[in-house]
DSSP file (Angstrom, degrees, kcal/mol; ACC not computed):
  #  RESIDUE AA STRUCTURE BP1 BP2  ACC     N-H-->O    O-->H-N    N-H-->O    O-->H-N    TCO  KAPPA ALPHA  PHI   PSI    X-CA   Y-CA   Z-CA
    1    1 A X     >        0   0    0      0, 0.0     4,-2.0     0, 0.0    34,-0.2   0.000 360.0 360.0 360.0 -42.2    9.7  -16.3    9.2
    2    2 A X  H  >  +     0   0    0      1,-0.2     4,-2.4     2,-0.2     5,-0.2   0.906 360.0  52.0 -65.8 -39.9    7.1  -16.5    6.4
    3    3 A X  H  > S+     0   0    0      1,-0.2     4,-2.3     2,-0.2    -1,-0.2   0.922 109.9  48.0 -62.9 -43.9    5.1  -19.1    8.3
    4    4 A X  H  > S+     0   0    0      2,-0.2     4,-2.5     1,-0.2    -1,-0.2   0.857 109.9  54.0 -66.7 -33.4    4.9  -17.0   11.5
    5    5 A X  H  X S+     0   0    0     -4,-2.0     4,-2.3     2,-0.2     5,-0.2   0.955 110.9  45.2 -61.6 -49.4    3.9  -14.0    9.4
    6    6 A X  H  X S+     0   0    0     -4,-2.4     4,-2.1     1,-0.2    -2,-0.2   0.879 113.7  49.5 -63.8 -38.6    1.0  -15.9    7.9
    7    7 A X  H  X S+     0   0    0     -4,-2.3     4,-2.8     2,-0.2     5,-0.2   0.921 110.1  51.0 -65.7 -43.9    0.0  -17.4   11.2
    8    8 A X  H  X S+     0   0    0     -4,-2.5     4,-2.4     1,-0.2     7,-0.2   0.931 112.9  45.0 -59.2 -46.9    0.0  -13.9   12.9
    9    9 A X  H  < S+     0   0    0     -4,-2.3    -1,-0.2     1,-0.2    -2,-0.2   0.875 113.6  50.7 -66.5 -37.5   -2.2  -12.4   10.1
   10   10 A X  H  < S+     0   0    0     -4,-2.1     3,-0.4    -5,-0.2    -2,-0.2   0.917 113.7  43.9 -66.0 -43.6   -4.5  -15.4   10.3
   11   11 A X  H  < S+     0   0    0     -4,-2.8     2,-0.3     1,-0.3    -2,-0.2   0.862 135.5  11.9 -71.1 -35.7   -4.9  -15.2   14.0
   12   12 A X    ><  -     0   0    0     -4,-2.4     3,-2.4    -5,-0.2    -1,-0.3  -0.727  60.9-173.8-145.5  91.1   -5.4  -11.5   14.1
   13   13 A X  G >  S+     0   0    0     -3,-0.4     3,-0.9     1,-0.3    -1,-0.1   0.746  87.2  62.6 -57.7 -23.6   -5.9   -9.7   10.7
   14   14 A X  G 3  S+     0   0    0      1,-0.2    -1,-0.3    -5,-0.0    -5,-0.1   0.502  81.5  81.7 -80.0  -3.0   -5.7   -6.3   12.5
   15   15 A X  G <  S+     0   0    0     -3,-2.4     2,-0.4    -7,-0.2    -1,-0.2   0.652  95.2  45.3 -76.0 -13.6   -2.0   -7.1   13.6
   16   16 A X  S <  S-     0   0    0     -3,-0.9    -1,-0.1    -4,-0.2     2,-0.1  -0.997  81.0-136.6-132.6 130.0   -0.8   -5.9   10.1
   17   17 A X     >  -     0   0    0     -2,-0.4     4,-2.4     1,-0.1     5,-0.2  -0.348  29.1-109.2 -77.6 165.3   -1.9   -2.9    8.2
   18   18 A X  H  > S+     0   0    0      1,-0.2     4,-2.4     2,-0.2     5,-0.2   0.891 120.7  53.9 -60.3 -40.2   -2.6   -2.9    4.5
   19   19 A X  H  > S+     0   0    0      2,-0.2     4,-2.3     1,-0.2    -1,-0.2   0.916 109.6  46.9 -61.4 -44.2    0.6   -0.9    3.9
   20   20 A X  H  > S+     0   0    0      2,-0.2     4,-2.7     1,-0.2    -2,-0.2   0.915 111.5  51.1 -64.3 -42.1    2.7   -3.4    5.8
   21   21 A X  H  X S+     0   0    0     -4,-2.4     4,-2.6     1,-0.2    -2,-0.2   0.909 110.3  49.3 -62.3 -41.5    1.0   -6.3    4.0
   22   22 A X  H  X S+     0   0    0     -4,-2.4     4,-2.2     2,-0.2    -1,-0.2   0.908 111.9  48.3 -64.2 -42.3    1.7   -4.7    0.6
   23   23 A X  H  X S+     0   0    0     -4,-2.3     4,-2.4     2,-0.2    -2,-0.2   0.916 112.2  50.0 -62.0 -43.1    5.4   -4.1    1.6
   24   24 A X  H  X S+     0   0    0     -4,-2.7     4,-2.4     1,-0.2    -2,-0.2   0.934 111.5  46.9 -62.3 -47.3    5.7   -7.7    2.7
   25   25 A X  H  X S+     0   0    0     -4,-2.6     4,-2.2     1,-0.2    -1,-0.2   0.886 112.1  50.6 -64.6 -38.1    4.2   -9.1   -0.5
   26   26 A X  H  X S+     0   0    0     -4,-2.2     4,-1.4     2,-0.2    -1,-0.2   0.908 110.5  49.9 -64.2 -41.6    6.5   -6.9   -2.6
   27   27 A X  H  <>S+     0   0    0     -4,-2.4     5,-2.5     2,-0.2     4,-0.4   0.894 109.2  51.6 -64.9 -39.8    9.5   -8.0   -0.6
   28   28 A X  H ><5S+     0   0    0     -4,-2.4     3,-1.4     1,-0.2    -1,-0.2   0.921 109.5  49.7 -61.8 -43.7    8.5  -11.7   -1.1
   29   29 A X  H 3<5S+     0   0    0     -4,-2.2    -1,-0.2     1,-0.3    -2,-0.2   0.799 107.5  56.2 -64.8 -27.3    8.2  -11.1   -4.9
   30   30 A X  T 3<5S-     0   0    0     -4,-1.4    -1,-0.3    -5,-0.2    -2,-0.2   0.472 133.8 -83.1 -85.6  -2.4   11.7   -9.5   -4.8
   31   31 A X  T < 5S+     0   0    0     -3,-1.4    20,-0.6    -4,-0.4    -3,-0.2   0.406  77.3 144.4 121.7  -3.2   13.3  -12.6   -3.3
   32   32 A X  E   < -A   50   0A   0     -5,-2.5    -1,-0.3    18,-0.2    18,-0.2  -0.455  38.2-154.5 -68.2 139.0   12.8  -12.4    0.5
   33   33 A X  E    S-     0   0A   0     16,-3.2     2,-0.3     1,-0.3   -31,-0.2   0.843  71.7 -35.0 -77.4 -37.0   12.2  -15.8    2.2
   34   34 A X  E     -A   49   0A   0     15,-1.0    15,-2.6   -33,-0.1    -1,-0.3  -0.968  58.4-149.1-170.9 176.9   10.3  -14.1    5.0
   35   35 A X  E     -A   48   0A   0     -2,-0.3     2,-0.3    13,-0.2    13,-0.2  -0.961   1.0-151.8-156.2 170.7   10.0  -11.1    7.2
   36   36 A X  E     -A   47   0A   0     11,-2.2    11,-2.9    -2,-0.3     2,-0.5  -0.996  20.5-124.9-150.3 142.5    9.1   -9.8   10.5
   37   37 A X  E     -A   46   0A   0     -2,-0.3     2,-0.3     9,-0.2     9,-0.2  -0.795  35.8-176.4 -86.3 129.3    7.8   -6.5   12.0
   38   38 A X  E     +A   45   0A   0      7,-3.1     7,-2.7    -2,-0.5     2,-0.1  -0.902  39.9  30.2-125.4 155.4   10.1   -5.3   14.8
   39   39 A X  S    S-     0   0    0     -2,-0.3     2,-0.3     5,-0.3     5,-0.2  -0.345  75.4-101.8  90.0-175.8    9.8   -2.4   17.2
   40   40 A X    >   +     0   0    0     -2,-0.1     3,-1.7     4,-0.0    -2,-0.0  -0.952  67.6   1.8-146.2 162.6    6.6   -0.7   18.4
   41   41 A X  G >  S-     0   0    0     -2,-0.3     3,-0.6     1,-0.3     0, 0.0  -0.295 122.2 -25.1  61.7-140.4    4.4    2.3   17.9
   42   42 A X  G 3  S+     0   0    0      1,-0.2    -1,-0.3    -3,-0.0    -3,-0.0   0.403 131.8  67.4 -86.3   2.6    5.5    4.6   15.1
   43   43 A X  G <  S+     0   0    0     -3,-1.7    -1,-0.2     2,-0.0    -2,-0.2   0.161  72.9 115.2-111.4  19.7    9.1    3.6   15.3
   44   44 A X    <   -     0   0    0     -3,-0.6     2,-0.3    -5,-0.2    -5,-0.3  -0.147  42.5-161.3 -82.1-180.0    9.1    0.0   14.1
   45   45 A X  E     -A   38   0A   0     -7,-2.7    -7,-3.1    20,-0.0     2,-0.5  -0.973  20.9-110.0-154.2 165.5   10.5   -1.6   11.0
   46   46 A X  E     -A   37   0A   0     -2,-0.3     2,-0.5    -9,-0.2    -9,-0.2  -0.875  25.7-160.7-101.3 133.7   10.3   -4.6    8.7
   47   47 A X  E     -A   36   0A   0    -11,-2.9   -11,-2.2    -2,-0.5     2,-0.4  -0.961   9.5-165.4-113.8 129.7   13.2   -7.1    8.7
   48   48 A X  E     -A   35   0A   0     -2,-0.5     2,-0.6   -13,-0.2   -13,-0.2  -0.928  17.4-140.8-120.0 142.6   13.6   -9.4    5.8
   49   49 A X  E     +A   34   0A   0    -15,-2.6   -16,-3.2    -2,-0.4   -15,-1.0  -0.898  30.8 174.8 -97.7 118.7   15.6  -12.6    5.3
   50   50 A X  E     -A   32   0A   0     -2,-0.6   -18,-0.2   -18,-0.2     5,-0.1  -0.991  33.8-113.1-129.6 129.5   17.1  -12.6    1.8
   51   51 A X    >>  -     0   0    0    -20,-0.6     3,-1.5    -2,-0.4     4,-0.9  -0.285  31.1-116.8 -58.1 146.3   19.5  -15.2    0.4
   52   52 A X  G >4 S+     0   0    0      1,-0.3     3,-0.9     2,-0.2     4,-0.5   0.873 114.5  55.9 -53.1 -42.3   22.9  -13.7   -0.4
   53   53 A X  G 34 S+     0   0    0      1,-0.2    -1,-0.3     2,-0.1     4,-0.2   0.739 112.4  42.8 -65.5 -22.5   22.5  -14.3   -4.1
   54   54 A X  G <> S+     0   0    0     -3,-1.5     4,-2.4     1,-0.1    -1,-0.2   0.545  89.2  93.6 -96.7 -10.2   19.2  -12.4   -4.2
   55   55 A X  H <X S+     0   0    0     -4,-0.9     4,-2.7    -3,-0.9     5,-0.2   0.874  81.7  47.9 -61.3 -47.9   20.3   -9.4   -2.0
   56   56 A X  H  > S+     0   0    0     -4,-0.5     4,-2.2     1,-0.2    -1,-0.2   0.933 116.2  44.2 -61.1 -46.4   21.5   -6.9   -4.6
   57   57 A X  H  > S+     0   0    0     -4,-0.2     4,-2.0     1,-0.2    -1,-0.2   0.878 112.3  54.0 -64.4 -37.6   18.4   -7.3   -6.8
   58   58 A X  H  X S+     0   0    0     -4,-2.4     4,-1.1     2,-0.2    -2,-0.2   0.942 109.6  46.4 -60.5 -49.1   16.2   -7.2   -3.7
   59   59 A X  H  < S+     0   0    0     -4,-2.7     3,-0.5     1,-0.2    -2,-0.2   0.910 114.2  48.1 -62.3 -43.3   17.7   -3.9   -2.6
   60   60 A X  H  < S+     0   0    0     -4,-2.2    -1,-0.2    -5,-0.2    -2,-0.2   0.836 109.1  54.0 -66.3 -32.6   17.4   -2.4   -6.0
   61   61 A X  H  < S+     0   0    0     -4,-2.0     2,-0.5    -5,-0.2    -1,-0.2   0.689  91.0  83.6 -80.5 -17.9   13.8   -3.5   -6.5
   62   62 A X     <  -     0   0    0     -4,-1.1   -39,-0.0    -3,-0.5   -35,-0.0  -0.740  50.8-174.2 -92.2 130.1   12.3   -2.0   -3.3
   63   63 A X        +     0   0    0     -2,-0.5     2,-0.3     0, 0.0    -1,-0.1   0.196  65.6  69.0-105.4  15.7   11.3    1.6   -3.5
   64   64 A X  S    S+     0   0    0    -41,-0.1    -2,-0.0     2,-0.0     0, 0.0  -0.908  85.0  11.9-126.7 157.4   10.5    1.9    0.2
   65   65 A X  S    S-     0   0    0     -2,-0.3     2,-0.4     1,-0.0   -20,-0.0  -0.042  77.9 -78.6  78.4-176.4   12.6    1.8    3.3
   66   66 A X        -     0   0    0      2,-0.0     2,-0.6     0, 0.0    -1,-0.0  -0.987  32.6-125.6-129.8 134.8   16.3    2.0    4.0
   67   67 A X        -     0   0    0     -2,-0.4     2,-0.5    -8,-0.0    -2,-0.0  -0.733  28.1-178.5 -82.6 122.4   18.8   -0.8    3.7
   68   68 A X        -     0   0    0     -2,-0.6     2,-0.1     2,-0.0    -2,-0.0  -0.930  16.6-146.7-123.3 104.0   20.8   -1.3    6.9
   69   69 A X        +     0   0    0     -2,-0.5     2,-0.3     2,-0.0    -2,-0.0  -0.422  28.9 158.1 -70.7 144.7   23.4   -4.0    6.7
   70   70 A X        -     0   0    0     -2,-0.1     2,-0.3     2,-0.0    -2,-0.0  -0.962  26.2-141.0-153.8 168.1   24.1   -6.1    9.8
   71   71 A X        -     0   0    0     -2,-0.3     2,-0.5     2,-0.0    -2,-0.0  -0.947  15.2-125.7-134.1 157.9   25.5   -9.4   10.7
   72   72 A X        -     0   0    0     -2,-0.3     2,-0.3     2,-0.0    -2,-0.0  -0.881  23.6-167.0-104.2 131.0   24.6  -12.1   13.3
   73   73 A X        -     0   0    0     -2,-0.5     3,-0.2     3,-0.1    -2,-0.0  -0.865  16.9-155.3-115.9 154.0   27.3  -13.3   15.7
   74   74 A X        +     0   0    0     -2,-0.3     3,-0.1     1,-0.1    -1,-0.0   0.072  66.4 103.0-115.4  22.4   27.1  -16.3   17.9
   75   75 A X  S    S-     0   0    0      1,-0.3     2,-0.2     3,-0.0    -1,-0.1   0.518  81.8-124.5 -83.5  -5.8   29.5  -15.2   20.7
   76   76 A X        -     0   0    0     -3,-0.2    -1,-0.3     2,-0.0     2,-0.2  -0.481  59.4 -12.5  89.3-167.7   26.8  -14.3   23.1
   77   77 A X        +     0   0    0     -2,-0.2     2,-0.3    -3,-0.1    -3,-0.0  -0.488  68.8 164.3 -75.3 130.9   26.4  -11.0   24.8
   78   78 A X        -     0   0    0     -2,-0.2     2,-0.6     0, 0.0    -2,-0.0  -0.960  40.2-111.5-140.8 159.5   29.3   -8.5   24.6
   79   79 A X        +     0   0    0     -2,-0.3     3,-0.1     1,-0.1    -2,-0.0  -0.837  33.7 169.4 -92.8 118.3   29.7   -4.8   25.1
   80   80 A X  S    S+     0   0    0     -2,-0.6     2,-0.3     1,-0.3    -1,-0.1   0.592  73.8  19.9-103.4 -14.0   30.4   -3.0   21.8
   81   81 A X        +     0   0    0      1,-0.1    -1,-0.3     2,-0.0     0, 0.0  -0.898  53.3 177.3-154.8 122.4   30.0    0.6   23.2
   82   82 A X        -     0   0    0     -2,-0.3     3,-0.1     2,-0.2    -1,-0.1   0.361  51.9-111.1-110.5   5.6   30.3    1.7   26.8
   83   83 A X  S    S+     0   0    0      1,-0.3     2,-0.2     2,-0.0    -2,-0.0   0.418  81.7 111.0  85.3  -3.0   29.9    5.4   26.4
   84   84 A X  S    S-     0   0    0      1,-0.1    -1,-0.3     0, 0.0    -2,-0.2  -0.583  72.3-127.1 -99.8 167.1   33.5    6.3   27.3
   85   85 A X              0   0    0     -2,-0.2    -1,-0.1     1,-0.2    -2,-0.0   0.248 360.0 360.0 -94.0  12.2   36.2    7.7   25.0
   86   86 A X              0   0    0      0, 0.0    -1,-0.2     0, 0.0     0, 0.0   0.460 360.0 360.0 -82.0 360.0   38.7    5.0   25.9
């Protein structure tokens, strides 16, 4: 993730704002291995990969954003919500 971030910025410096770059560098100093901008327009977010042992300190050290826990599954595509009350 960190390598692709650096390549993206190198190829197109305008692809990342100064604010995003500052957030990214702060996250790296706090223990993130790498990160990625996801989403588009005004509704995007930064996703960071942080080792489990570093996670609590990482979350405490950042004064921006919201921590949203999630997990990765390898089962393939499944329906987790179909809109019905069943």
